[in-house]
C-alpha positions in Angstrom: -3.5 -30.1 60.5 -7.2 -31.3 62.0 -8.3 -30.9 58.1 -5.6 -33.3 57.6 -6.3 -35.7 60.4 -9.8 -35.8 59.6 -9.2 -36.9 56.2 -6.4 -39.4 57.6 -9.4 -40.8 59.8 -11.5 -40.9 56.3 -9.1 -43.1 54.0 -7.8 -45.6 57.0 -12.4 -45.9 57.9 -12.5 -46.6 54.1 -10.1 -49.3 54.4 -11.1 -51.1 57.4 -14.9 -50.8 56.0 -13.6 -52.3 52.4 -10.8 -55.0 54.1 -12.7 -56.3 57.1 -15.3 -58.9 56.8 -17.3 -60.1 59.4 -17.1 -64.0 60.4 -19.6 -65.8 62.6 -17.6 -67.7 65.6 -13.8 -68.5 65.4 -12.1 -66.9 62.1 -9.5 -70.6 61.6 -13.3 -73.0 61.9 -15.4 -70.6 59.5 -12.2 -70.4 57.0 -12.8 -74.3 57.0 -16.8 -73.9 56.2 -16.5 -71.3 53.8 -13.1 -73.2 52.0 -15.6 -76.7 52.2 -18.6 -74.9 51.1 -16.9 -73.3 48.0 -15.8 -76.5 47.1 -18.9 -78.1 47.7 -20.3 -75.8 44.7 -18.0 -75.9 42.0 -18.2 -80.3 42.8 -21.5 -79.4 42.1 -22.7 -82.7 43.6 -22.9 -84.3 46.6 -19.0 -85.0 47.9 -18.4 -88.5 49.3 -15.4 -88.0 50.9 -13.9 -84.7 51.8 -10.1 -84.8 53.3 -9.0 -81.4 55.1 -5.2 -80.8 56.0 -4.9 -78.0 58.6 -2.0 -76.7 61.1 -1.6 -78.2 64.5 -3.5 -75.3 66.1 -6.9 -76.4 64.9 -8.3 -79.0 66.7 -9.6 -82.2 65.2 -13.0 -82.4 66.1 -13.5 -78.3 65.3 -12.0 -79.2 61.5 -14.1 -81.9 60.4 -17.6 -80.0 62.1 -16.8 -77.1 60.1 -15.4 -78.5 57.0 -18.7 -80.5 56.8 -21.1 -78.2 58.2 -19.7 -75.7 55.4 -20.3 -78.3 52.8 -23.4 -79.8 53.4 -25.2 -76.2 54.6 -22.9 -73.5 53.8 -23.4 -70.7 51.6 -20.5 -69.7 49.9 -21.7 -66.1 48.8 -21.8 -65.0 52.8 -18.3 -65.8 52.6 -17.2 -65.8 56.2 -20.5 -65.7 57.2 -20.9 -69.0 55.7 -22.9 -70.3 58.1 -25.3 -68.5 59.0 -27.9 -69.9 56.9 -27.8 -73.4 58.2 -30.3 -74.7 60.3 -30.3 -75.8 63.9 -31.3 -79.1 62.8 -28.2 -79.2 60.2 -25.7 -77.8 62.9 -26.7 -80.7 65.0 -26.7 -83.1 62.5 -23.0 -82.4 61.5 -21.3 -82.8 64.9 -19.7 -85.8 65.3 
């Protein structure tokens, strides 16, 4: 029975290791930043305008700052750590 429990724990640990993604900061703003950075990469040029739609649970300024930061300085390959590559100066310049 203990061998079965060990195997079960190993399987659960493997699932968690595969599914969990590190995130920098709160997940909602980081998800916005990640989506914006992917959009910027797909666009292939500097965006002139960006429109974000979010649920009421996400504060207006958080939405704007996260979106701009992801679009301007985010690296979509970093997924939910998208803004970890942004310089402090870039982060400060995005504060509205």
